[in-house]
ROSE-4610 file (N, C-alpha, C; in Angstrom, 1 decimal, always signed):
// ROSE-4610
residu = [M/M/M/N/N/N/L/L/L/K/K/K/K/K/K/M/M/M/A/A/A/A/A/A/E/E/E/K/K/K/A/A/A/V/V/V/E/E/E/Y/Y/Y/V/V/V/E/E/E/D/D/D/G/G/G/M/M/M/R/R/R/V/V/V/G/G/G/L/L/L/G/G/G/T/T/T/G/G/G/S/S/S/T/T/T/A/A/A/Y/Y/Y/W/W/W/A/A/A/I/I/I/K/K/K/R/R/R/I/I/I/G/G/G/E/E/E/R/R/R/V/V/V/R/R/R/E/E/E/G/G/G/M/M/M/T/T/T/I/I/I/Q/Q/Q/A/A/A/V/V/V/A/A/A/T/T/T/S/S/S/K/K/K/A/A/A/S/S/S/E/E/E/K/K/K/L/L/L/A/A/A/A/A/A/E/E/E/E/E/E/G/G/G/I/I/I/P/P/P/L/L/L/V/V/V/P/P/P/F/F/F/H/H/H/Q/Q/Q/L/L/L/D/D/D/G/G/G/L/L/L/D/D/D/L/L/L/T/T/T/I/I/I/D/D/D/G/G/G/A/A/A/D/D/D/E/E/E/V/V/V/N/N/N/P/P/P/E/E/E/L/L/L/S/S/S/L/L/L/I/I/I/K/K/K/G/G/G/G/G/G/G/G/G/G/G/G/A/A/A/L/L/L/L/L/L/R/R/R/E/E/E/K/K/K/I/I/I/V/V/V/A/A/A/Y/Y/Y/H/H/H/S/S/S/K/K/K/Q/Q/Q/L/L/L/I/I/I/I/I/I/I/I/I/A/A/A/D/D/D/E/E/E/H/H/H/K/K/K/V/V/V/V/V/V/N/N/N/T/T/T/L/L/L/G/G/G/S/S/S/F/F/F/P/P/P/L/L/L/P/P/P/V/V/V/E/E/E/I/I/I/I/I/I/P/P/P/F/F/F/A/A/A/H/H/H/E/E/E/W/W/W/T/T/T/L/L/L/G/G/G/S/S/S/L/L/L/E/E/E/K/K/K/L/L/L/G/G/G/C/C/C/S/S/S/P/P/P/Q/Q/Q/L/L/L/R/R/R/T/T/T/D/D/D/N/N/N/D/D/D/Q/Q/Q/L/L/L/Y/Y/Y/V/V/V/T/T/T/D/D/D/N/N/N/G/G/G/N/N/N/Y/Y/Y/I/I/I/A/A/A/D/D/D/C/C/C/R/R/R/F/F/F/G/G/G/E/E/E/I/I/I/A/A/A/D/D/D/P/P/P/A/A/A/K/K/K/L/L/L/H/H/H/Q/Q/Q/Q/Q/Q/L/L/L/L/L/L/Y/Y/Y/I/I/I/P/P/P/G/G/G/V/V/V/V/V/V/D/D/D/N/N/N/G/G/G/L/L/L/F/F/F/I/I/I/G/G/G/M/M/M/A/A/A/D/D/D/R/R/R/A/A/A/V/V/V/I/I/I/A/A/A/G/G/G/S/S/S/D/D/D/G/G/G/T/T/T/V/V/V/K/K/K/I/I/I/M/M/M/E/E/E/R/R/R/P/P/P/L/L/L/N/N/N/R/R/R]
num = [1/1/1/2/2/2/3/3/3/4/4/4/5/5/5/6/6/6/7/7/7/8/8/8/9/9/9/10/10/10/11/11/11/12/12/12/13/13/13/14/14/14/15/15/15/16/16/16/17/17/17/18/18/18/19/19/19/20/20/20/21/21/21/22/22/22/23/23/23/24/24/24/25/25/25/26/26/26/27/27/27/28/28/28/29/29/29/30/30/30/31/31/31/32/32/32/33/33/33/34/34/34/35/35/35/36/36/36/37/37/37/38/38/38/39/39/39/40/40/40/41/41/41/42/42/42/43/43/43/44/44/44/45/45/45/46/46/46/47/47/47/48/48/48/49/49/49/50/50/50/51/51/51/52/52/52/53/53/53/54/54/54/55/55/55/56/56/56/57/57/57/58/58/58/59/59/59/60/60/60/61/61/61/62/62/62/63/63/63/64/64/64/65/65/65/66/66/66/67/67/67/68/68/68/69/69/69/70/70/70/71/71/71/72/72/72/73/73/73/74/74/74/75/75/75/76/76/76/77/77/77/78/78/78/79/79/79/80/80/80/81/81/81/82/82/82/83/83/83/84/84/84/85/85/85/86/86/86/87/87/87/88/88/88/89/89/89/90/90/90/91/91/91/92/92/92/93/93/93/94/94/94/95/95/95/96/96/96/97/97/97/98/98/98/99/99/99/100/100/100/101/101/101/102/102/102/103/103/103/104/104/104/105/105/105/106/106/106/107/107/107/108/108/108/109/109/109/110/110/110/111/111/111/112/112/112/113/113/113/114/114/114/115/115/115/116/116/116/117/117/117/118/118/118/119/119/119/120/120/120/121/121/121/122/122/122/123/123/123/124/124/124/125/125/125/126/126/126/127/127/127/128/128/128/129/129/129/130/130/130/131/131/131/132/132/132/133/133/133/134/134/134/135/135/135/136/136/136/137/137/137/138/138/138/139/139/139/140/140/140/141/141/141/142/142/142/143/143/143/144/144/144/145/145/145/146/146/146/147/147/147/148/148/148/149/149/149/150/150/150/151/151/151/152/152/152/153/153/153/154/154/154/155/155/155/156/156/156/157/157/157/158/158/158/159/159/159/160/160/160/161/161/161/162/162/162/163/163/163/164/164/164/165/165/165/166/166/166/167/167/167/168/168/168/169/169/169/170/170/170/171/171/171/172/172/172/173/173/173/174/174/174/175/175/175/176/176/176/177/177/177/178/178/178/179/179/179/180/180/180/181/181/181/182/182/182/183/183/183/184/184/184/185/185/185/186/186/186/187/187/187/188/188/188/189/189/189/190/190/190/191/191/191/192/192/192/193/193/193/194/194/194/195/195/195/196/196/196/197/197/197/198/198/198/199/199/199/200/200/200/201/201/201/202/202/202/203/203/203/204/204/204/205/205/205/206/206/206/207/207/207/208/208/208/209/209/209/210/210/210/211/211/211/212/212/212/213/213/213/214/214/214/215/215/215/216/216/216/217/217/217/218/218/218/219/219/219/220/220/220/221/221/221/222/222/222/223/223/223/224/224/224/225/225/225/226/226/226]
x = [-29.2/-28.6/-27.1/-26.3/-24.9/-24.9/-24.9/-25.0/-23.7/-22.6/-21.3/-21.3/-21.8/-21.9/-22.8/-24.0/-25.0/-24.4/-23.7/-23.1/-22.0/-21.2/-20.1/-20.6/-21.6/-22.0/-22.7/-23.4/-24.0/-22.9/-21.9/-20.8/-20.1/-20.0/-19.2/-20.0/-21.3/-22.0/-21.5/-20.7/-20.1/-18.8/-18.3/-17.1/-17.5/-16.8/-17.1/-15.9/-16.2/-15.2/-14.1/-12.9/-11.7/-11.2/-11.9/-11.5/-10.2/-9.5/-8.4/-8.9/-8.9/-9.6/-8.7/-9.0/-8.3/-9.1/-8.4/-9.1/-8.8/-9.8/-9.6/-9.2/-9.2/-8.8/-9.8/-10.0/-10.9/-12.1/-12.9/-14.0/-15.1/-15.3/-16.3/-15.7/-14.5/-13.8/-13.6/-13.5/-13.3/-14.5/-15.7/-16.8/-16.8/-16.3/-16.2/-15.2/-14.0/-13.0/-13.6/-14.4/-15.0/-15.9/-16.7/-17.7/-17.0/-15.9/-15.2/-14.5/-14.0/-13.5/-14.5/-15.8/-16.8/-17.0/-17.1/-17.3/-16.1/-14.9/-13.8/-13.9/-14.3/-14.5/-15.6/-16.6/-17.7/-17.3/-16.1/-15.6/-15.2/-15.4/-15.1/-13.6/-13.1/-11.6/-11.3/-10.4/-10.0/-8.5/-7.9/-6.6/-6.8/-6.1/-6.3/-5.0/-5.1/-4.0/-4.7/-3.9/-4.4/-3.8/-4.5/-4.1/-3.4/-3.3/-2.6/-2.2/-1.3/-0.8/-2.0/-2.9/-4.0/-5.0/-5.2/-6.1/-5.5/-4.2/-3.5/-3.5/-3.4/-3.5/-4.9/-5.9/-7.3/-7.6/-7.1/-7.4/-6.7/-5.5/-4.8/-5.6/-6.1/-6.9/-8.1/-8.7/-10.0/-9.7/-8.5/-8.2/-8.3/-8.2/-8.3/-6.9/-6.7/-5.4/-4.8/-3.7/-3.1/-1.9/-1.7/-0.6/+0.3/+1.5/+2.4/+2.0/+2.2/+1.8/+2.5/+3.7/+4.5/+3.9/+3.0/+2.4/+1.1/+0.7/-0.5/-0.2/-0.9/-0.8/-1.9/-2.8/-4.0/-5.0/-6.1/-7.2/-8.5/-9.4/-10.7/-11.6/-11.4/-12.3/-11.6/-11.9/-11.5/-12.7/-12.8/-13.9/-13.2/-13.7/-13.0/-14.1/-13.8/-14.7/-14.3/-15.0/-14.7/-15.2/-14.6/-15.0/-16.1/-16.0/-17.1/-17.3/-18.5/-18.8/-19.8/-19.5/-20.4/-21.2/-22.1/-23.0/-22.2/-21.0/-20.2/-19.3/-19.4/-18.6/-17.1/-16.9/-15.6/-15.6/-14.4/-14.3/-13.2/-13.4/-12.3/-12.1/-10.8/-10.4/-9.2/-8.8/-7.6/-7.8/-9.1/-9.3/-8.7/-8.5/-7.9/-6.4/-5.8/-4.4/-3.7/-4.5/-3.9/-4.1/-4.3/-4.8/-3.8/-2.5/-1.6/-1.7/-1.7/-1.8/-3.2/-4.2/-5.5/-5.6/-5.0/-5.0/-4.3/-3.1/-2.4/-3.2/-3.8/-4.6/-5.8/-6.5/-7.7/-7.3/-6.2/-5.8/-5.6/-5.2/-4.9/-6.0/-7.2/-8.4/-9.4/-10.0/-11.0/-12.2/-12.5/-13.7/-13.3/-13.7/-13.6/-15.0/-15.4/-16.7/-16.5/-17.2/-17.1/-18.2/-18.0/-19.0/-19.1/-20.3/-20.4/-21.8/-22.0/-23.4/-23.9/-25.1/-25.7/-25.1/-24.6/-24.0/-22.7/-22.1/-20.9/-21.2/-22.5/-22.9/-23.1/-22.4/-22.5/-22.7/-23.2/-23.3/-22.0/-21.2/-19.9/-18.9/-17.7/-16.7/-16.1/-15.6/-14.8/-15.2/-16.3/-16.6/-15.6/-15.3/-14.2/-12.9/-12.0/-10.6/-9.9/-9.3/-8.7/-7.3/-7.1/-5.8/-4.8/-3.6/-2.5/-1.3/-0.8/+0.4/+1.6/+2.5/+3.7/+4.9/+6.1/+7.3/+7.8/+8.4/+8.9/+9.9/+10.8/+11.8/+11.2/+11.7/+11.3/+9.7/+9.1/+7.6/+7.0/+7.8/+7.3/+7.1/+8.0/+7.9/+6.7/+6.6/+5.4/+4.1/+4.0/+2.8/+2.6/+3.6/+3.5/+3.0/+3.4/+2.9/+1.5/+1.1/-0.3/-1.2/-0.7/-1.5/-1.7/-0.8/-0.9/-2.0/-2.4/-3.5/-4.9/-4.9/-6.1/-6.7/-5.9/-6.4/-5.7/-6.1/-5.5/-5.0/-3.7/-3.2/-2.8/-3.1/-2.8/-2.2/-1.0/-0.4/-1.2/-1.5/-2.3/-1.4/-2.0/-1.3/-2.1/-1.4/-1.9/-1.3/-2.1/-1.7/-0.5/-0.8/+0.1/+1.4/+1.5/+2.7/+2.3/+3.2/+2.9/+2.5/+1.4/+0.9/+1.9/+2.3/+3.2/+2.5/+2.4/+1.7/+2.5/+1.9/+2.7/+3.9/+3.9/+5.0/+6.0/+5.9/+6.8/+6.7/+5.5/+5.2/+4.3/+4.1/+3.1/+1.8/+0.7/-0.5/-0.9/-1.1/-1.6/-3.1/-3.9/-5.4/-5.7/-6.2/-6.3/-7.7/-8.1/-9.4/-9.5/-10.1/-10.3/-11.7/-12.6/-14.0/-14.5/-15.6/-16.1/-15.1/-15.0/-14.0/-14.8/-14.8/-15.6/-15.1/-13.8/-13.2/-12.2/-12.6/-11.7/-10.6/-10.8/-9.8/-8.7/-9.0/-8.0/-7.2/-7.9/-7.1/-6.2/-6.7/-5.8/-4.5/-4.6/-3.4/-2.5/-3.1/-2.3/-1.5/-2.2/-1.5/-0.3/-0.5/+0.6/+1.8/+1.6/+2.7/+3.7/+3.2/+4.0/+5.1/+6.4/+7.4/+7.2/+7.3/+7.1/+5.7/+4.8/+3.5/+3.6/+3.3/+3.3/+2.0/+0.9/-0.4/-1.4/-2.7/-3.8/-5.0/-6.0/-7.1/-8.3/-8.0/-9.0/-8.9/-10.0/-10.1/-11.1/-10.6/-11.4/-11.5/-12.7/-12.9/-12.4/-12.3/-11.8/-12.9/-13.9/-15.0/-16.0/-16.4/-17.3/-18.7/-18.8/-20.0/-19.9/-20.9/-21.0/-22.2/-21.9/-23.0/-23.3/-24.5/-24.8/-25.9/-25.6/-26.6/-27.4/-28.7/-29.5/-30.0/-30.4/-30.9/-32.3/-32.9/-34.3/-34.1/-32.9/-32.7/-32.5/-32.5/-32.3/-30.9/-30.5/-29.2/-29.3/-28.7/-28.8/-27.5/-27.6/-26.4/-26.3/-25.1/-24.8/-23.8/-24.0/-23.1/-22.7/-21.5/-21.1/-20.8/-20.8/-20.5/-19.1/-19.0/-17.6/-16.9/-15.7/-14.9/-13.5/-13.2/-11.9/-11.9]
y = [-13.8/-12.6/-12.5/-12.1/-11.8/-10.2/-9.8/-8.4/-7.6/-8.3/-7.7/-7.4/-8.4/-8.3/-7.2/-7.1/-6.1/-4.7/-4.4/-3.1/-2.8/-3.8/-3.6/-3.2/-3.9/-3.7/-2.3/-1.9/-0.6/+0.5/+0.3/+1.3/+1.4/+0.3/+0.4/+1.2/+1.5/+2.4/+3.8/+4.1/+5.5/+5.6/+4.4/+4.4/+4.8/+5.8/+6.3/+6.1/+6.0/+5.8/+6.9/+6.5/+7.4/+7.7/+7.2/+7.5/+6.7/+7.3/+6.7/+6.2/+4.8/+4.2/+3.4/+3.6/+2.8/+1.6/+0.4/-0.9/-1.3/-1.4/-1.8/-3.2/-3.6/-5.0/-5.6/-6.9/-7.5/-8.2/-8.9/-9.7/-9.0/-7.7/-6.9/-6.2/-5.7/-5.1/-6.1/-7.4/-8.5/-8.4/-8.2/-8.1/-6.9/-5.8/-4.5/-4.8/-5.4/-5.7/-6.6/-7.6/-8.5/-7.7/-6.8/-6.1/-5.1/-4.4/-3.5/-4.3/-5.5/-6.3/-6.6/-6.9/-7.1/-5.9/-4.7/-3.5/-3.1/-3.5/-3.3/-4.2/-5.4/-6.3/-5.9/-5.1/-4.6/-3.3/-2.8/-1.7/-0.4/-0.4/+0.7/+0.8/+2.1/+2.3/+3.1/+2.5/+3.1/+2.8/+3.5/+3.2/+2.9/+1.9/+1.5/+1.2/+1.4/+0.9/+0.1/-0.8/-1.7/-1.4/-1.8/-1.5/-2.7/-3.8/-5.0/-5.9/-6.8/-7.8/-8.7/-9.0/-9.9/-9.2/-7.9/-7.1/-6.9/-6.7/-6.5/-7.8/-8.9/-10.2/-10.4/-10.1/-10.3/-9.4/-8.1/-7.1/-7.6/-8.1/-8.6/-9.8/-10.6/-11.8/-11.3/-10.2/-9.7/-8.8/-8.6/-7.8/-6.3/-5.8/-4.4/-3.8/-2.8/-2.2/-1.5/-2.0/-1.4/-0.6/+0.5/+1.4/+1.7/+2.0/+2.3/+3.6/+3.7/+4.9/+6.2/+6.0/+7.2/+7.8/+7.1/+7.6/+8.4/+8.4/+9.2/+10.2/+11.3/+12.3/+12.2/+11.2/+11.1/+10.2/+10.0/+9.2/+9.9/+9.5/+10.1/+9.5/+8.2/+7.4/+6.2/+5.9/+4.6/+3.9/+2.6/+1.8/+0.8/+0.8/-0.1/-0.5/-1.5/-2.0/-1.3/-1.7/-1.2/-2.3/-2.3/-3.2/-2.5/-1.2/-0.5/+0.9/+1.4/+2.7/+3.4/+4.6/+5.3/+6.4/+7.0/+8.0/+9.1/+9.5/+10.5/+10.0/+8.7/+8.1/+8.0/+8.0/+7.6/+6.1/+5.5/+4.1/+3.4/+2.1/+1.2/+0.3/+0.3/-0.6/-1.3/-2.3/-3.1/-4.5/-5.0/-6.4/-7.3/-6.7/-7.5/-7.3/-6.5/-6.4/-5.4/-4.5/-3.6/-2.1/-1.8/-0.5/+0.6/+0.4/+1.5/+1.8/+0.8/+1.0/+1.6/+1.1/+1.6/+3.1/+3.5/+4.9/+5.8/+5.3/+6.1/+6.4/+5.3/+5.4/+6.3/+6.1/+6.9/+8.4/+8.7/+10.1/+10.8/+10.1/+10.7/+10.5/+10.2/+10.0/+11.2/+11.7/+12.7/+12.2/+11.0/+10.4/+9.0/+8.7/+7.4/+6.9/+5.8/+5.2/+3.9/+3.8/+2.6/+1.7/+0.4/-0.6/-1.6/-1.9/-2.7/-3.2/-4.3/-4.7/-4.0/-4.0/-3.3/-3.6/-4.8/-5.1/-4.3/-3.7/-2.9/-1.5/-1.1/+0.3/+0.3/+1.2/+1.3/+2.7/+2.9/+4.3/+4.8/+3.9/+4.2/+3.2/+3.6/+2.7/+2.0/+0.8/+0.1/-1.3/-1.8/-3.2/-4.1/-3.7/-4.4/-3.9/-4.9/-4.5/-3.6/-2.5/-1.6/-2.1/-2.3/-2.7/-1.6/-1.9/-0.9/-1.6/-1.0/-1.5/-1.0/-1.9/-1.6/-2.3/-1.7/-2.3/-3.4/-4.4/-5.5/-5.1/-4.2/-3.8/-3.4/-4.0/-3.6/-3.6/-4.5/-4.5/-4.7/-5.4/-5.6/-4.3/-3.3/-2.0/-1.2/-1.4/-0.7/-1.2/-2.5/-3.1/-2.6/-2.4/-1.9/-0.4/+0.3/+1.7/+1.7/+0.8/+0.7/+0.4/-0.5/-0.9/+0.2/+1.1/+2.3/+3.2/+3.1/+3.9/+3.3/+2.2/+1.6/+0.5/-0.2/-1.3/-2.6/-3.7/-5.0/-5.4/-5.0/-5.3/-6.8/-7.3/-8.7/-8.8/-9.3/-9.5/-10.4/-10.0/-10.9/-12.1/-13.2/-14.4/-14.9/-15.8/-16.4/-17.8/-18.8/-20.2/-20.4/-19.9/-20.0/-19.3/-18.4/-17.6/-16.1/-15.3/-13.9/-13.4/-12.7/-12.1/-11.0/-11.0/-9.9/-9.2/-7.9/-7.1/-7.1/-6.6/-6.4/-5.5/-4.7/-3.8/-4.4/-5.6/-6.3/-6.0/-5.5/-5.1/-6.1/-5.9/-6.6/-5.8/-6.5/-5.8/-6.2/-5.2/-5.4/-5.0/-6.0/-5.8/-5.3/-4.1/-3.5/-3.3/-3.9/-3.8/-2.7/-1.5/-0.4/-0.3/-1.1/-0.9/+0.3/+1.0/+2.1/+3.2/+3.8/+4.8/+6.1/+6.9/+8.1/+9.2/+9.3/+10.4/+9.8/+9.3/+8.6/+9.5/+10.8/+11.7/+11.8/+11.9/+12.0/+10.8/+9.6/+8.3/+8.2/+8.6/+8.5/+9.2/+10.4/+11.2/+10.6/+10.1/+9.5/+8.3/+7.5/+6.3/+6.7/+7.8/+8.2/+8.8/+9.2/+9.7/+8.6/+7.4/+6.3/+5.8/+6.0/+5.4/+3.9/+3.5/+2.1/+1.8/+2.8/+2.7/+3.3/+2.6/+3.1/+3.8/+3.2/+3.9/+3.0/+3.4/+2.7/+2.7/+1.8/+1.6/+2.6/+3.7/+4.8/+5.7/+5.7/+6.6/+7.7/+8.9/+10.0/+11.1/+11.4/+12.5/+12.1/+10.8/+10.4/+9.9/+9.2/+8.6/+9.7/+9.7/+10.6/+10.0/+8.7/+8.0/+6.6/+6.0/+4.6/+4.0/+2.9/+2.1/+0.9/+0.9/-0.1/-1.1/-2.3/-3.3/-3.9/-4.0/-4.5/-5.8/-6.6/-7.9/-7.9/-6.8/-6.7/-6.5/-6.5/-6.4/-4.9/-4.0/-2.6/-2.2/-1.1/-0.6/+0.9/+1.3/+2.7/+3.4/+4.7/+5.5/+6.5/+6.4/+7.4/+8.3/+9.6/+10.6/+11.6/+12.2/+13.4/+14.5/+15.7/+16.8/+16.7/+16.8/+16.8/+18.0/+17.9/+19.0/+19.0/+18.2/+18.1/+18.5]
z = [-6.3/-6.9/-6.5/-7.4/-7.1/-6.9/-5.6/-5.4/-5.8/-5.7/-6.1/-7.6/-8.3/-9.8/-10.2/-9.5/-9.8/-9.6/-8.5/-8.2/-9.2/-9.5/-10.4/-11.8/-12.3/-13.7/-13.8/-12.7/-12.8/-12.8/-12.0/-12.0/-13.3/-14.0/-15.3/-16.3/-16.1/-17.0/-17.0/-15.9/-15.9/-16.7/-17.2/-18.0/-19.4/-20.0/-21.3/-22.2/-23.5/-24.5/-24.4/-24.5/-24.4/-23.0/-22.0/-20.6/-20.2/-19.2/-18.5/-17.2/-17.0/-16.0/-15.0/-13.7/-12.7/-12.3/-12.3/-12.0/-10.6/-9.7/-8.3/-8.1/-6.9/-6.5/-5.5/-5.6/-4.7/-5.4/-4.6/-5.2/-5.9/-5.5/-6.2/-7.4/-7.3/-8.4/-9.6/-9.2/-10.2/-11.2/-10.8/-11.7/-12.5/-12.0/-12.8/-13.9/-13.6/-14.6/-15.7/-15.3/-16.3/-17.2/-16.6/-17.5/-18.4/-17.8/-18.7/-19.8/-19.6/-20.6/-21.7/-21.3/-22.3/-23.2/-22.5/-23.3/-24.2/-23.8/-24.7/-25.9/-25.7/-26.8/-27.7/-27.1/-27.9/-28.7/-28.4/-29.2/-28.4/-27.1/-26.3/-26.2/-26.3/-26.3/-25.0/-24.2/-22.9/-22.7/-21.8/-21.3/-19.8/-19.3/-17.9/-17.2/-15.8/-14.9/-13.8/-13.3/-12.2/-10.9/-9.8/-8.5/-7.8/-8.5/-8.0/-9.1/-8.8/-9.8/-10.2/-9.3/-9.6/-10.6/-10.3/-11.2/-12.6/-12.6/-13.8/-14.7/-14.0/-14.7/-15.3/-14.5/-15.0/-16.1/-16.0/-17.1/-18.4/-18.3/-19.5/-20.1/-19.3/-19.8/-20.5/-20.0/-20.5/-21.8/-22.1/-23.3/-23.1/-21.8/-21.5/-21.7/-22.4/-22.7/-21.5/-21.0/-19.8/-20.3/-19.6/-20.0/-18.8/-19.0/-17.9/-17.2/-15.9/-15.2/-15.7/-16.2/-16.6/-17.9/-18.6/-19.8/-19.5/-18.2/-17.9/-16.8/-16.8/-15.7/-14.7/-14.9/-14.0/-14.7/-14.0/-14.4/-14.4/-15.3/-15.3/-14.2/-14.0/-13.2/-12.7/-11.4/-10.8/-10.2/-10.4/-9.8/-8.9/-7.6/-6.6/-5.6/-4.9/-3.8/-2.5/-1.4/-0.1/+0.9/+2.1/+3.2/+4.0/+4.2/+4.9/+4.2/+4.2/+3.6/+4.6/+5.1/+5.9/+5.1/+5.7/+5.0/+4.4/+4.9/+4.3/+3.2/+2.9/+1.9/+2.4/+3.7/+4.2/+4.2/+4.0/+3.7/+4.6/+4.8/+5.2/+4.0/+3.5/+2.4/+2.8/+2.0/+2.3/+2.6/+2.6/+2.9/+1.8/+0.6/-0.5/-0.5/+0.4/+0.5/-0.3/-1.0/-2.0/-1.7/-0.4/+0.0/-0.4/-0.4/-0.8/-2.2/-3.1/-4.5/-4.8/-4.2/-4.4/-4.0/-2.9/-2.5/-3.5/-3.9/-4.9/-6.2/-6.7/-7.9/-7.7/-6.5/-6.2/-6.1/-5.5/-5.3/-6.7/-7.6/-8.9/-9.9/-9.4/-10.2/-10.0/-11.1/-11.0/-10.3/-10.4/-9.7/-9.2/-8.0/-7.4/-7.1/-7.8/-7.6/-6.9/-5.8/-4.9/-5.2/-5.3/-5.5/-4.3/-3.9/-2.7/-2.6/-1.8/-1.5/-0.2/+0.1/+1.2/+2.6/+2.7/+4.0/+4.3/+3.4/+3.6/+4.1/+4.0/+4.5/+6.0/+6.7/+8.1/+8.5/+9.7/+10.2/+10.7/+11.4/+11.9/+11.5/+11.0/+10.6/+11.8/+11.6/+12.6/+12.9/+12.5/+12.7/+11.9/+10.7/+10.0/+10.5/+10.8/+11.2/+10.2/+10.7/+9.8/+9.3/+8.0/+7.5/+7.6/+8.1/+8.1/+7.5/+6.4/+5.7/+6.4/+6.9/+7.6/+6.9/+7.1/+6.6/+7.5/+6.9/+7.8/+8.8/+8.5/+9.5/+10.8/+11.9/+13.2/+13.4/+12.7/+12.7/+14.0/+14.9/+16.3/+17.0/+16.8/+17.4/+16.8/+15.5/+14.8/+15.4/+15.6/+16.1/+17.5/+18.3/+19.7/+19.6/+18.7/+18.5/+18.1/+17.2/+16.9/+18.1/+18.9/+20.0/+21.0/+21.1/+22.0/+21.5/+20.3/+19.8/+20.2/+20.8/+21.3/+20.5/+19.7/+18.9/+19.3/+18.7/+18.8/+17.4/+17.1/+15.8/+15.6/+14.5/+14.2/+12.8/+12.7/+11.4/+10.5/+9.3/+8.4/+7.9/+7.8/+7.3/+6.1/+5.4/+4.2/+4.1/+4.3/+4.4/+5.4/+6.6/+7.7/+7.5/+6.5/+6.3/+6.4/+6.8/+6.8/+5.5/+5.4/+4.1/+3.7/+2.5/+1.9/+0.8/+0.9/-0.2/-1.5/-2.5/-3.8/-3.6/-2.6/-2.3/-1.4/-1.0/-0.1/+1.4/+1.7/+3.1/+3.8/+5.1/+5.9/+6.1/+6.4/+6.8/+8.2/+9.1/+10.4/+10.4/+10.7/+10.8/+12.2/+12.3/+13.6/+14.1/+15.2/+15.7/+16.6/+16.1/+17.0/+17.6/+17.1/+17.4/+16.6/+17.1/+16.4/+16.3/+15.1/+14.8/+14.7/+15.8/+15.9/+15.0/+14.9/+14.1/+13.1/+11.9/+11.0/+10.5/+10.3/+9.8/+10.9/+12.1/+13.2/+13.3/+13.3/+13.4/+12.2/+11.0/+9.8/+10.0/+10.6/+10.8/+11.9/+12.9/+14.0/+13.5/+12.6/+12.1/+11.2/+10.4/+9.5/+10.3/+11.5/+12.3/+12.8/+12.7/+13.3/+12.3/+12.6/+11.7/+11.5/+10.3/+10.0/+9.3/+9.5/+8.9/+7.5/+6.5/+5.1/+4.8/+5.1/+4.9/+5.6/+5.5/+6.2/+5.3/+5.7/+4.9/+5.0/+5.7/+5.8/+4.6/+3.9/+2.7/+3.0/+3.3/+3.8/+2.7/+2.3/+1.3/-0.1/-0.4/-1.7/-2.6/-2.0/-2.9/-3.3/-4.5/-5.0/-5.1/-5.3/-5.5/-5.0/-4.4/-4.1/-4.7/-5.4/-6.0/-5.2/-4.5/-3.5/-4.0/-4.1/-4.5/-3.3/-3.4/-2.3/-2.5/-1.5/-1.6/-2.2/-2.3/-2.9/-4.4/-5.0/-6.4/-6.9/-6.0/-6.4/-6.2/-7.0/-6.8/-6.5/-5.4/-4.9/-5.1/-5.5/-5.7/-4.5/-3.8/-2.7/-3.3/-3.1/-3.7/-2.6/-2.8/-2.0/-3.0/-2.6/-3.5/-4.1/-5.4/-6.0/-5.6/-5.0/-4.6/-5.1/-6.1/-6.6/-8.1]
């Protein structure tokens, strides 16, 4: 079974004709984009924006109509993956390198639906290194500031080169261990000059579609408060 595909295809059932849809990034969001493309070819009409150049390219290949951001004042729904999901639907995201764009799109969405397999569900966030997007200027100082918060930051690489985001920044993968207070850590990270944003998504996800190895798909929800 392809658990990522199962979760993605279930989540796409929430997409309705006429919606403005945000397309996530990563190996699970890939399957959502593929299924949305199928529904578009079957006659569904939507407007979409993408959270990365890779997702934009895939959406175009699938025939999904992409519109410039300035033509929309918000989105009805965004479907995206996550690296970790806790019972409160707080998330760690950014394994695919698009956390900043993903957070911007999620913030402007009426609903954020997360898709994942059962292995991404944890009681406490932090086993997955927390991605933090930082600007290249004086990044050594920024890494030092991150380390003072109690983590071991490591600049992400790609083929032995420093990984560069679609925004021209670096990503520091920070091993904090268990994150007891995600909201507090989120604020502490944003106080550091040089930090653009981080992969903690607090109070943003409305629903998580989780595929299990037994073939079932579970829906986790939190009260909608936006």
